[in-house]
C-alpha positions in Angstrom: 29.1 19.0 57.4 28.0 21.9 55.3 28.5 25.2 56.3 25.8 26.3 58.5 26.3 30.6 57.3 27.2 30.4 53.8 28.3 27.9 50.9 29.9 24.3 50.5 31.4 21.9 52.9 32.5 23.2 56.4 36.4 21.7 55.7 36.3 23.1 52.3 37.9 26.6 52.0 39.2 28.4 48.5 41.2 31.7 50.7 41.2 35.0 48.8 44.9 35.2 47.3 46.6 38.8 48.2 46.8 39.7 44.8 42.6 39.0 44.2 42.2 41.1 47.0 44.7 43.7 46.1 42.4 43.8 42.6 39.3 44.2 44.4 40.8 47.1 46.5 42.0 49.1 43.5 38.7 48.3 41.1 35.9 48.8 44.1 37.7 49.8 47.3 38.9 48.2 50.4 37.2 46.0 52.3 36.2 46.1 55.8 36.0 42.6 57.6 32.5 42.3 59.0 32.0 40.5 62.8 30.1 37.4 62.1 27.6 35.7 64.6 29.0 32.2 65.7 26.2 29.2 65.4 26.0 29.0 69.6 24.7 32.7 69.3 22.2 32.3 66.4 20.8 29.4 68.5 20.5 31.0 71.1 17.7 33.2 69.4 15.4 30.8 68.4 12.0 30.4 69.8 10.5 27.7 71.8 8.6 25.9 68.5 4.4 26.0 67.9 4.5 22.4 66.6 2.9 19.4 68.8 5.4 16.5 68.8 5.8 14.2 65.9 8.3 11.1 65.2 9.2 12.6 61.9 10.4 16.2 63.3 13.1 17.7 65.3 12.9 20.8 67.0 16.1 21.3 67.6 17.7 24.7 67.6 20.6 23.9 65.6 18.3 21.7 62.8 16.1 24.7 62.8 18.8 27.1 62.4 20.3 25.4 59.1 17.4 24.8 57.3 15.8 28.8 58.1 17.0 30.1 54.8 18.9 29.4 51.4 21.9 30.6 49.3 20.9 33.7 48.2 22.8 36.8 49.0 20.3 38.2 51.3 20.4 35.2 53.1 23.8 35.1 53.5 24.0 38.8 55.4 21.0 37.5 57.5 23.0 34.0 58.4 26.4 36.0 58.8 24.8 38.8 61.0 23.1 36.3 63.3 19.8 38.4 63.6 17.5 35.7 62.0 14.0 37.1 61.6 12.5 33.6 61.2 12.7 30.0 61.9 11.3 26.9 61.3 9.3 25.4 63.9 10.2 22.2 63.1 12.0 20.1 60.2 10.4 16.2 59.1 12.5 14.0 57.5 10.4 11.8 55.5 11.3 8.7 54.5 8.8 7.8 51.8 6.0 9.4 49.9 3.1 8.0 52.4 5.2 9.8 55.2 4.8 13.2 53.3 1.1 13.1 52.8 0.7 11.9 56.3 2.9 15.6 57.2 0.4 16.8 55.5 -2.4 16.0 57.8 -0.1 16.7 60.8 0.4 20.2 59.2 -3.0 20.5 58.8 -4.1 20.0 62.5 -1.5 21.8 63.6 -2.9 24.4 61.7 1.0 25.1 60.1 2.3 25.9 56.9 4.6 23.8 54.9 7.8 24.7 53.1 9.6 21.8 51.0 13.6 21.6 51.5 15.6 20.0 49.0 19.1 21.0 48.9 18.8 25.0 50.3 20.6 25.8 48.1 18.1 28.4 46.6 19.3 32.0 45.7 16.1 33.8 45.5 14.1 32.6 48.4 12.8 29.4 47.7 12.9 27.6 51.3 13.5 30.7 53.5 10.6 30.9 56.7 9.2 34.6 57.1 7.9 35.8 60.0 3.8 34.9 61.0 1.3 33.6 63.0 1.0 30.1 61.7 3.8 27.6 62.5 6.2 26.4 59.8 7.2 22.9 59.0 10.0 22.7 56.9 9.9 19.1 54.8 13.8 18.0 54.3 13.6 15.2 51.2 17.5 14.2 52.1 16.2 10.6 53.0 14.6 10.3 49.9 17.9 9.5 47.8 17.2 6.2 46.5 17.8 4.7 43.1 14.4 2.8 42.6 14.6 1.6 39.2 16.6 2.1 36.0 15.9 0.3 32.5 18.8 -0.2 30.6 16.3 -0.4 27.6 14.3 2.6 28.0 17.4 4.7 29.8 15.2 5.4 32.0 16.5 5.9 36.0 13.8 6.8 39.1 15.2 8.3 41.8 14.4 9.8 45.1 14.2 13.4 44.4 16.0 14.3 47.6 18.6 12.6 45.9 21.8 15.3 45.1 23.8 15.8 42.7 27.0 13.3 43.5 25.2 11.1 44.9 22.6 10.6 41.7 25.6 10.4 39.6 27.6 8.3 41.9 24.4 5.6 41.6 24.0 6.2 37.6 28.1 5.8 37.0 28.0 2.5 38.7 25.7 1.1 36.0 27.8 3.1 33.7 25.1 5.8 33.0 25.3 9.5 34.0 22.1 12.7 33.6 24.7 15.2 32.5 23.3 17.8 34.8 25.9 19.6 35.9 24.5 23.1 37.2 27.4 24.8 39.4 25.0 24.0 42.9 25.9 19.9 41.8 27.7 19.1 45.0 25.1 20.6 46.9 21.4 20.7 45.1 19.5 17.9 44.1 17.2 16.1 41.6 13.6 17.7 42.7 15.3 21.2 43.5 16.4 21.2 39.7 13.2 20.1 38.6 11.0 22.5 40.0 13.3 25.1 39.6 14.2 24.6 35.9 17.4 24.6 36.7 19.8 24.1 34.3 23.1 21.8 34.1 26.3 23.5 32.6 26.3 20.9 30.3 22.8 21.3 28.7 23.7 22.4 25.0 24.9 18.5 25.0 22.4 16.5 27.6 19.3 18.6 27.6 18.0 20.9 29.9 15.9 19.7 32.9 12.8 20.0 31.3 14.3 17.5 28.6 15.6 15.0 31.1 12.8 15.2 33.6 10.6 12.1 32.1 7.7 11.6 34.8 7.4 10.9 38.5 5.1 11.2 41.6 3.9 14.4 43.1 2.3 14.7 46.6 -0.2 17.5 46.9 -2.4 18.6 49.5 -5.4 17.5 46.9 -4.1 14.2 46.1 -1.4 11.8 44.6 -0.1 12.8 41.0 1.2 10.3 39.2 3.2 11.6 35.7 3.6 8.6 33.4 7.0 8.4 31.4 5.5 8.3 27.6 8.0 9.2 25.4 5.5 11.7 23.9 2.1 12.2 23.7 -1.0 14.4 22.5 -3.2 14.2 25.4 -3.4 18.0 25.7 -1.3 20.1 27.9 1.6 18.2 29.5 0.9 17.9 33.3 4.8 17.6 33.6 5.1 21.4 32.7 2.5 22.4 35.8 5.2 20.3 38.2 8.5 22.1 36.6 9.1 25.5 38.0 6.7 25.1 40.3 8.6 25.7 43.2 6.8 24.0 46.0 3.7 25.3 46.0 1.7 22.9 44.3 3.0 19.5 45.9 6.1 18.0 47.1 7.7 15.7 44.7 9.0 12.8 45.9 10.0 10.5 43.1 11.0 11.9 39.5 12.1 9.7 36.4 14.6 11.2 34.5 16.4 10.1 30.9 19.9 8.9 31.4 22.7 8.8 28.9 25.7 6.3 28.6 28.8 7.4 30.4 30.5 9.5 27.7 33.2 7.4 25.6 35.3 11.2 25.6 35.0 14.5 27.2 37.3 17.0 26.0 37.5 20.7 27.2 39.0 23.5 25.4 39.8 27.1 26.0 40.0 29.2 23.1 40.6 33.4 23.0 39.2 35.3 20.8 40.5 39.1 19.6 37.4 41.2 20.7 33.9 40.5 21.7 32.3 40.6 18.1 34.2 37.9 16.6 33.6 35.7 19.6 30.1 36.8 19.8 29.6 35.6 16.5 31.9 32.6 16.6 30.0 31.4 19.7 26.3 32.0 17.8 27.6 30.1 14.3 28.4 27.3 17.1 25.0 27.0 18.6 23.3 27.4 15.1 25.3 24.8 13.4 24.4 21.3 14.7 28.0 21.0 16.0 27.9 18.0 18.5 28.7 19.9 21.8 28.1 19.8 25.4 28.6 23.1 26.6 29.9 26.6 25.0 30.8 29.2 28.1 31.9 32.5 26.5 33.3 35.5 28.7 33.0 39.4 27.7 36.5 41.1 27.3 35.6 42.7 31.1 35.2 38.8 32.6 37.8 37.8 31.0 40.3 40.0 32.4 39.2 40.1 35.8 39.1 36.4 35.9 42.9 36.5 34.6 43.5 38.9 37.5 41.9 37.1 39.8 43.4 34.2 39.3 46.6 34.9 41.6 48.9 33.8 39.4 50.5 37.1 37.9 53.7 35.3 36.3 51.6 32.7 34.3 49.0 35.4 33.7 51.9 37.6 32.2 53.0 34.7 29.9 50.0 33.7 28.3 49.5 37.1 27.6 52.2 37.2 25.9 52.1 34.4 23.9 48.3 35.7 22.8 49.9 38.8 21.6 52.5 37.1 19.7 48.8 35.5 17.8 46.9 38.7 17.4 44.9 38.8 20.3 45.7 41.8 22.7 43.4 43.1 25.8 40.4 42.9 23.8 40.2 39.0 23.9 37.2 37.2 25.4 38.1 33.7 26.5 35.8 30.4 25.4 35.2 27.5 26.9 33.9 24.8 24.6 32.6 20.9 26.1 32.3 18.1 23.9 31.1 14.7 25.1 30.2 10.8 23.8 32.1 8.4 21.4 35.5 9.3 20.4 34.3 9.8 16.9 32.1 12.5 17.8 33.9 14.1 20.1 36.7 14.1 17.3 34.2 15.1 14.9 33.1 18.1 16.9 36.7 19.0 17.9 37.7 19.7 14.7 34.2 21.3 13.4 34.6 24.0 16.3 38.1 24.7 15.8 37.7 25.2 12.3 34.9 27.4 12.7 36.3 29.3 15.9 39.5 29.8 13.8 37.7 31.8 11.0 36.9 34.1 13.7 40.4 34.7 14.7 39.9 32.1 17.8 43.3 30.9 19.3 43.5 27.7 21.2 45.6 27.6 24.7 46.3 24.0 25.8 45.1 23.1 29.7 42.6 25.8 30.3 39.7 24.0 29.2 40.8 21.1 31.7 41.7 23.2 34.6 38.7 24.7 34.0 36.4 21.6 34.3 38.6 21.0 37.4 37.6 24.3 39.7 34.1 24.4 38.2 32.2 23.6 41.4 34.3 26.1 43.1 33.1 29.3 42.4 30.5 29.9 44.6 33.3 29.3 48.0 34.6 32.3 46.8 31.6 34.2 48.1 32.8 33.4 51.4 36.3 34.5 51.1 35.6 37.4 49.7 32.7 38.3 52.6 35.7 37.6 55.5 37.7 40.4 53.6 34.6 42.7 53.3 33.1 42.1 49.5 30.0 41.1 48.7 30.0 38.8 45.4 26.3 37.7 43.7 25.3 37.3 40.3 21.9 37.9 38.1 21.0 36.0 34.8 18.4 36.4 31.9 18.4 34.9 28.3 17.3 36.7 25.5 17.4 36.6 21.6 20.8 36.5 19.9 19.7 39.9 17.9 19.1 41.6 21.5 22.5 40.7 23.3 24.6 43.6 22.9 21.4 45.7 24.2 20.6 43.7 26.6 24.0 43.2 28.4 25.1 47.0 28.1 21.6 47.7 30.0 22.5 45.1 33.1 25.8 46.5 33.2 25.8 49.7 32.9 22.9 49.5 35.2 24.9 47.8 37.9 27.8 49.8 37.8 25.9 52.7 38.3 22.9 51.6 41.2 25.3 52.7 43.9 26.9 56.0 42.4 24.6 57.8 45.1 26.3 56.2 47.5 29.7 56.9 45.9 30.4 53.1 46.0 32.0 51.7 42.9 30.3 48.4 41.5 32.8 46.1 39.6 30.5 44.0 36.7 31.0 41.7 34.4 29.1 39.0 31.9 29.4 35.2 30.3 27.5 33.7 28.0 27.0 30.0 29.9 23.9 28.4 27.9 23.3 29.2 24.4 20.5 27.9 22.0 20.0 28.7 18.3 18.1 31.6 18.5 19.6 33.0 21.7 21.4 33.0 24.8 21.5 33.2 28.5 23.5 36.2 29.8 25.2 35.2 33.4 26.6 38.6 35.2 28.5 39.0 38.3 28.9 42.0 40.5 31.3 42.9 43.3 30.6 45.7 46.0 32.0 46.4 49.2 30.1 45.3 52.2 28.6 48.3 54.3 29.6 49.2 57.9 26.2 47.2 58.9 24.1 44.8 57.9 21.0 47.0 56.9 23.5 49.0 54.9 24.8 46.2 52.9 21.4 44.8 52.4 20.2 48.1 51.3 22.9 48.0 48.6 22.5 44.5 47.0 18.5 45.7 46.9 19.9 48.9 45.4 22.2 46.4 42.5 19.4 43.5 42.6 16.4 46.1 41.3 18.8 48.1 39.1 19.3 44.8 37.2 15.9 43.3 37.4 14.3 46.6 36.3 17.1 46.4 33.2 16.0 43.2 32.1 12.4 43.9 32.3 12.9 46.8 30.2 15.1 45.7 27.5 13.6 42.2 26.2 15.2 39.7 28.8 13.8 37.0 31.0 13.8 38.2 35.1 15.0 34.3 35.1 16.7 31.7 33.2 17.8 29.1 35.6 16.9 30.1 39.3 13.2 30.3 39.1 11.2 33.0 40.2 11.0 32.4 44.6 10.3 36.0 46.3 13.0 38.0 44.9 11.5 37.7 41.2 7.9 37.5 42.0 7.7 41.2 41.7 8.8 41.3 38.2 6.6 38.1 36.9 3.7 39.8 36.2 5.9 41.7 33.5 6.8 38.3 31.5 3.7 36.4 31.9 1.2 39.1 31.6 -2.0 39.4 34.4 -3.5 36.4 32.9 -1.0 34.5 32.7 -0.4 34.9 36.2 -4.3 34.2 37.4 -3.9 31.0 35.1 -0.7 30.3 37.5 -2.8 31.0 40.8 -5.9 29.1 39.5 -3.6 26.2 38.7 -2.2 26.1 42.0 -4.9 26.8 43.9 -6.2 23.3 42.5 -3.6 21.3 43.8 -3.3 23.4 47.2 -6.7 24.7 47.7 -6.1 25.6 51.1 -2.4 27.3 50.5 -0.7 24.6 52.8 2.6 24.5 50.8 5.5 27.1 50.1 3.8 30.7 51.2 4.8 33.5 49.2 6.7 32.0 46.6 6.2 32.0 43.0 2.8 34.1 42.8 
């Protein structure tokens, strides 16, 4: 069963090693373990439902608790503290598109608003219930997990939009295919969620972003049903698929999605390389992204993140041995680690491997055996570490953006600098470090992690987080970065949307949403 007040499965945990805790205590100060509320305590605070009975709707307190929030850091604070400001009045579990339409009518009659719910992994507030006079009906798509059709000739597969990442891949792999979309939330998130938030998979360099993979589908909107045909291309005006991509549950509920699939790779390699310094590493990655080499992933850590990740690994002897080996190859304390992925036919993988190692070598890159495969095995582990850090008294969160290659140094310095100074007036230190996790010929994503001490009370912890998030967001807007590269807008990024889209752009989005949802039935307060 999923953990009700944190990330992942309740039976899975990754304790924070004592050596890691010592590093955090040294860098940001000793943590104080908070007292977490229990599930029975939170369930006892759930008020009576304001919804009339319906066969698809559960009003059980535990179900409502488990669907009240997503997975953002403020959500973690609220659920661990136990003072949840609002719960859904009921959670519906439709089995098909027609039942979604019936739930629209039910919600209208009850004077309710609807929040669509996929995997509940949003980190920017997409699924959160806010206090208000209208009852809230959360519509979970967890029963829409079936593979409806798969055409090997067309390489298209149609799923229920509530299918989780593992279930989707399981059904495709049984037929010899993959979608190749592996966000860090892969184990918990859903296909529909990926589409309506414009998700990015770790191997998007090879398989494509979700907008490349999304071919069509079915959207149930309050104004009617929108069927998106799966043409390979069309010149018939604006692409209506683009309305659905990034719509965040504001214009309708995506119930089916057709995606472009690929044959399972004959071979897949993950390599780890170290570079002497950031400038040579960044140049190498840019040239790789622009070279056309058949790569599926490039993930480059700055010197700070490389050092922190090695220190947090909890294996000081192994890290010491690695440092000694790298030193012999001319790579010292400013080293940067690159994880490089290749997927496809054995011939293409071998060709890409030679190209990548040759180019990296020209910039001083040195390959370290086994580390790349080790990264792959643990690549969905990081979110669990947030649970472990919380239990030792530290907060861990991330921000992400994207910009052109020429602007990467300026934006990176601005975001990290803003985070490190954001709590100075409180006398608190902040650890901030970055990697480039998605690259393009013209630029890159920047993914920054920050670690800070929890406050003595939940309100203080939230105030610290808000100061950090605000500082980073303002730095992005001021220094030429997008406010969100892969997590959508939700509520957390909404204040910065106009800076990126402009007043006319935001007005156009509002008008489009109003066409599909004239009475504002869906996902109040999200996106715009």
